[in-house]
C-alpha positions as CSV (number, residue, x, y, z in Angstrom):
1,M,1.0,1.7,21.5
2,D,-0.6,5.1,22.8
3,T,-3.9,4.2,20.0
4,Q,-5.4,7.5,19.4
5,Q,-9.1,6.4,19.0
6,I,-11.1,8.2,16.0
7,K,-14.6,9.3,17.9
8,G,-17.3,10.2,15.4
9,K,-19.2,12.7,17.7
10,P,-16.6,15.2,17.4
11,I,-16.2,14.4,13.6
12,A,-19.8,15.0,13.0
13,E,-20.2,18.1,15.2
14,K,-17.6,19.8,12.6
15,V,-19.5,19.0,9.7
16,Y,-22.6,20.2,11.3
17,A,-20.8,23.6,12.3
18,E,-19.9,24.1,8.1
19,C,-23.5,23.0,7.8
20,L,-25.4,25.8,10.0
21,Q,-22.8,27.8,8.2
22,E,-24.2,27.5,4.4
23,L,-28.0,27.2,6.2
24,E,-27.2,30.8,7.0
25,V,-26.3,31.8,3.8
26,L,-28.8,29.9,2.0
27,K,-31.8,31.0,4.3
28,S,-30.8,34.7,4.3
29,G,-31.2,34.6,0.3
30,G,-34.3,32.4,0.5
31,H,-33.2,29.2,-0.3
32,L,-33.8,25.9,2.3
33,P,-32.6,22.9,1.8
34,G,-35.3,19.7,1.8
35,L,-34.4,16.2,2.0
36,A,-36.8,13.6,1.3
37,V,-36.5,10.0,2.7
38,V,-38.5,7.0,0.8
39,L,-39.4,4.1,3.9
40,V,-40.9,0.8,2.3
41,G,-42.2,-1.4,4.9
42,D,-41.7,-1.6,8.4
43,D,-37.7,-3.2,9.4
44,P,-37.0,-2.2,12.6
45,A,-33.0,-0.8,11.8
46,S,-34.2,1.2,8.6
47,R,-37.0,2.9,10.6
48,A,-34.1,3.8,13.0
49,Y,-32.1,5.5,10.6
50,V,-35.0,7.2,8.7
51,G,-36.1,8.2,12.3
52,S,-32.1,9.5,12.8
53,K,-32.3,11.3,10.1
54,E,-35.5,12.9,10.5
55,R,-34.2,14.5,13.7
56,K,-31.2,15.6,12.5
57,C,-33.1,17.7,9.5
58,K,-35.3,19.4,12.4
59,E,-32.5,19.9,14.4
60,L,-30.6,21.6,11.7
61,G,-33.5,23.5,10.3
62,L,-33.5,21.7,6.9
63,H,-37.2,20.5,5.3
64,S,-37.4,17.2,5.7
65,V,-40.4,14.9,4.0
66,K,-40.8,11.0,5.1
67,I,-43.0,9.1,2.2
68,E,-43.8,5.6,3.9
69,L,-45.2,2.6,1.5
70,E,-46.4,-0.6,2.9
71,E,-44.4,-3.8,2.4
72,D,-45.6,-5.2,-0.4
73,C,-46.1,-2.0,-2.5
74,S,-45.5,-2.3,-6.1
75,Q,-42.3,-1.0,-8.5
76,E,-44.6,1.2,-10.0
77,T,-45.9,2.9,-7.1
78,L,-42.6,3.6,-5.6
79,I,-41.4,4.8,-8.9
80,A,-44.6,7.7,-8.9
81,E,-43.3,8.6,-5.7
82,I,-39.8,9.2,-6.8
83,E,-40.9,10.7,-9.7
84,K,-43.3,13.3,-8.0
85,L,-40.5,14.1,-5.6
86,N,-37.7,14.9,-8.9
87,A,-40.2,17.5,-9.4
88,D,-41.2,19.1,-5.9
89,D,-38.8,22.0,-6.2
90,A,-38.7,22.3,-2.8
91,I,-36.6,18.8,-2.3
92,H,-33.0,18.7,-3.1
93,G,-32.6,15.5,-1.9
94,I,-34.1,12.2,-2.5
95,L,-32.8,9.0,-0.2
96,V,-34.9,5.6,-0.7
97,Q,-33.7,4.0,2.3
98,L,-32.5,0.2,1.7
99,P,-32.6,-2.3,2.2
100,L,-35.5,-3.1,-0.5
101,P,-37.9,-5.4,0.1
102,G,-36.9,-8.8,-2.0
103,H,-39.7,-7.9,-5.2
104,L,-38.5,-4.4,-5.9
105,A,-35.6,-3.9,-8.4
106,E,-33.0,-1.9,-6.4
107,D,-30.9,-0.5,-9.6
108,E,-33.9,0.5,-11.3
109,V,-35.2,2.4,-8.4
110,I,-31.6,4.0,-8.4
111,L,-31.9,4.7,-11.7
112,K,-35.1,7.0,-11.5
113,I,-34.0,9.4,-9.1
114,S,-32.5,12.6,-10.9
115,P,-28.4,12.5,-10.5
116,A,-29.2,16.2,-9.2
117,K,-31.2,14.9,-6.5
118,D,-29.0,11.8,-5.7
119,V,-27.6,12.9,-1.9
120,D,-26.9,9.1,-1.5
121,G,-24.4,9.3,-4.3
122,L,-25.6,5.6,-5.7
123,H,-27.2,6.6,-9.4
124,P,-24.5,5.6,-12.0
125,I,-23.6,9.4,-13.3
126,N,-22.9,10.1,-9.4
127,I,-20.9,7.3,-9.7
128,G,-19.3,7.7,-13.1
129,K,-18.7,11.8,-11.8
130,L,-16.9,10.1,-9.1
131,A,-14.5,8.2,-11.0
132,M,-14.0,11.1,-13.6
133,D,-13.0,13.2,-10.7
134,D,-15.8,15.3,-11.4
135,A,-16.6,17.0,-8.4
136,T,-20.5,18.2,-9.4
137,G,-21.6,14.8,-8.7
138,F,-22.4,13.5,-5.1
139,A,-20.2,10.5,-3.1
140,P,-22.1,8.1,-1.1
141,C,-22.5,9.2,2.5
142,T,-20.2,6.8,4.6
143,P,-17.2,6.9,1.7
144,L,-17.2,10.3,2.5
145,G,-17.1,10.3,6.2
146,C,-14.7,7.6,6.6
147,Q,-12.6,10.6,4.4
148,R,-13.1,12.5,6.2
149,M,-12.4,10.9,9.4
150,L,-9.2,10.2,7.9
151,I,-8.4,13.7,7.0
152,E,-9.0,14.4,10.6
153,T,-6.5,11.9,12.3
154,G,-3.4,14.8,10.7
155,M,-1.4,11.5,10.4
156,G,-2.3,12.1,6.7
157,I,-3.3,9.9,3.7
158,S,-1.3,11.5,0.8
159,G,1.2,8.2,-0.8
160,K,-0.4,5.9,2.1
161,N,-1.0,2.5,1.3
162,V,-4.7,1.4,1.6
163,V,-6.8,-1.5,2.0
164,I,-10.0,-1.9,2.0
165,I,-12.1,-5.5,2.6
166,G,-15.2,-4.6,1.3
167,R,-16.1,-4.1,-2.5
168,S,-19.4,-3.0,-2.3
169,L,-20.5,0.2,-4.3
170,L,-22.1,1.4,-0.9
171,V,-18.5,1.7,0.4
172,G,-15.6,-0.4,-0.6
173,K,-15.4,1.0,-4.3
174,S,-16.7,4.5,-3.8
175,L,-14.4,4.6,-1.2
176,G,-11.1,3.7,-3.1
177,L,-12.5,6.4,-5.9
178,L,-12.4,9.1,-3.1
179,L,-8.9,8.0,-1.3
180,L,-7.6,7.7,-5.3
181,Q,-8.9,11.0,-6.2
182,K,-5.9,14.3,-6.7
183,G,-6.1,16.4,-3.6
184,E,-7.0,16.7,0.0
185,G,-8.0,13.1,1.0
186,G,-7.0,11.7,-1.9
187,N,-3.5,10.7,-3.4
188,A,-3.4,7.2,-1.7
189,T,-3.0,4.0,-3.3
190,V,-6.0,2.2,-2.8
191,T,-6.2,-2.2,-2.7
192,I,-9.8,-3.5,-2.6
193,A,-9.8,-6.8,-1.3
194,H,-12.5,-9.3,-1.0
195,S,-13.7,-12.5,1.0
196,R,-11.8,-14.3,-1.8
197,T,-8.9,-12.5,-2.0
198,E,-6.3,-14.8,-1.5
199,N,-3.8,-14.7,1.3
200,L,-6.4,-11.8,2.5
201,A,-4.4,-11.3,6.1
202,Q,-1.2,-10.6,4.6
203,V,-2.5,-8.3,2.2
204,A,-4.1,-6.1,4.4
205,S,-1.5,-6.6,6.7
206,D,0.6,-4.0,4.2
207,A,-1.7,-1.4,5.0
208,D,-0.8,1.9,6.3
209,I,-4.6,2.2,6.7
210,L,-6.8,-0.5,7.0
211,V,-10.4,-0.4,6.0
212,A,-12.9,-3.0,7.0
213,A,-16.4,-2.9,5.4
214,I,-17.1,-6.9,4.9
215,G,-19.8,-7.4,7.4
216,R,-18.7,-10.2,9.7
217,P,-18.4,-9.5,13.2
218,G,-14.7,-9.3,14.7
219,F,-13.0,-10.6,11.1
220,V,-10.3,-8.8,11.4
221,T,-7.6,-9.6,13.8
222,E,-4.8,-8.6,14.9
223,D,-2.8,-10.4,12.0
224,F,-4.3,-8.6,9.2
225,V,-3.0,-5.4,11.1
226,K,0.8,-3.7,11.1
227,E,2.1,-1.7,14.0
228,G,1.1,1.6,13.6
229,A,-1.8,0.9,10.9
230,V,-5.0,3.9,11.0
231,V,-7.8,1.1,11.2
232,I,-11.6,2.3,10.3
233,D,-14.1,-0.2,11.3
234,V,-17.5,0.3,9.0
235,G,-18.8,-2.4,9.5
236,I,-22.1,-2.7,12.4
237,N,-23.6,-6.1,13.9
238,R,-25.5,-7.2,16.1
239,V,-24.4,-10.4,17.9
240,E,-26.6,-11.8,20.5
241,D,-25.6,-11.3,24.4
242,A,-27.9,-12.3,27.0
243,S,-26.3,-9.9,29.4
244,A,-27.3,-6.3,27.3
245,K,-30.5,-5.0,28.0
246,R,-31.1,-5.8,24.9
247,G,-30.2,-9.1,24.1
248,Y,-27.5,-7.8,21.6
249,R,-24.2,-5.6,21.2
250,L,-23.4,-4.1,18.4
251,V,-19.9,-4.7,17.2
252,G,-17.9,-4.0,14.3
253,D,-15.8,-6.0,11.3
254,V,-12.8,-5.5,13.4
255,D,-11.9,-7.4,16.6
256,Y,-11.4,-4.1,18.6
257,D,-9.7,-5.3,21.9
258,K,-6.8,-7.6,19.7
259,V,-6.2,-4.6,17.3
260,A,-6.4,-1.2,18.8
261,P,-2.9,-2.3,20.8
262,K,-1.1,-2.4,17.3
263,C,-3.1,0.9,16.2
264,A,-1.7,4.2,16.0
265,A,-5.2,5.2,16.0
266,I,-8.8,3.4,15.2
267,T,-12.8,3.4,15.3
268,P,-14.6,2.1,17.6
269,V,-18.3,0.9,17.1
270,P,-20.0,2.0,18.0
271,G,-19.3,5.5,17.9
272,G,-17.3,5.7,15.0
273,V,-18.1,5.9,11.0
274,G,-22.0,5.8,11.8
275,V,-23.0,8.8,13.3
276,M,-20.8,10.6,9.9
277,T,-22.9,9.0,7.4
278,I,-26.1,11.0,8.5
279,A,-23.4,13.9,8.9
280,M,-22.5,13.9,5.4
281,L,-25.9,13.0,4.0
282,M,-26.5,16.3,5.6
283,A,-23.5,18.2,3.9
284,N,-24.6,16.8,0.6
285,T,-28.6,18.0,0.8
286,I,-27.2,21.4,1.3
287,R,-25.1,21.2,-1.5
288,A,-27.5,20.4,-3.5
289,C,-29.9,23.6,-2.8
290,R,-26.6,25.6,-3.4
291,M,-25.7,24.0,-6.7
292,A,-30.0,24.3,-7.8
293,E,-30.1,27.4,-7.0
294,E,-26.5,28.4,-8.7
295,G,-27.6,26.6,-12.2
296,K,-25.5,24.3,-11.8
297,E,-28.1,20.9,-11.6
298,L,-26.3,17.7,-12.9
299,E,-26.9,17.0,-16.6
300,F,-28.0,13.5,-17.9
301,R,-25.1,12.9,-20.3
302,R,-26.6,9.4,-22.6
């Protein structure tokens, strides 16, 4: 089978081109979108992600703020920083880099972010709006990136049988809600499977579109995939490799070499979904600015 490789970079560039167009309109009206990223501790992977976000903000011309806190900072200190950002009119998007150190309560931290500035789409109000097909909310960036990649393949989503392996809120549940919505990029029939799903390979092999987001390197093999399926690999896993310059290589949740020959289209790792996450973060931040300036801030509904 002639397999299409769905590369993230060219699709991300389309998103950035759209961002620049909207930025031009906002700036002409005297508005500059601002993104604040809060980093707790010195985890190398988290620092690398934050650095990538900073560079993209600078490249696009967004206002960017980085708040760095010590690994042992208190919950109260972190929440105080978030509340300052909530009150800062120059900041339209707030992202707390996850995971946080174990002594900090992530759920409580996310609750303190204003839903109108929650460009990571994890506040319960935004998740609720996503479930209600309410377009005034924000969806998590990785699921948005997956959806955009599927749209760009031109193979269609409406009416397709989608199986998502992984039930995290960050990816699996949120992506399921996105693909269920009415309209472009939705109207799919969605199954969310996970490690406890009986006959998982059989369930997955019924999918027209298979999404792997389970965090296990090479977990999805050819037995999970039917001929002609589209496969989106969200996994980014480090595997030791003495022959690699850094002593490791990055692989996905899909055994690419075995699965790709059966696919109509598949994302590579690296170079697939990962670059889309930052692109959709920029898009969400610009959208948050536009909504704020138009007086369409999200409302707390108690």
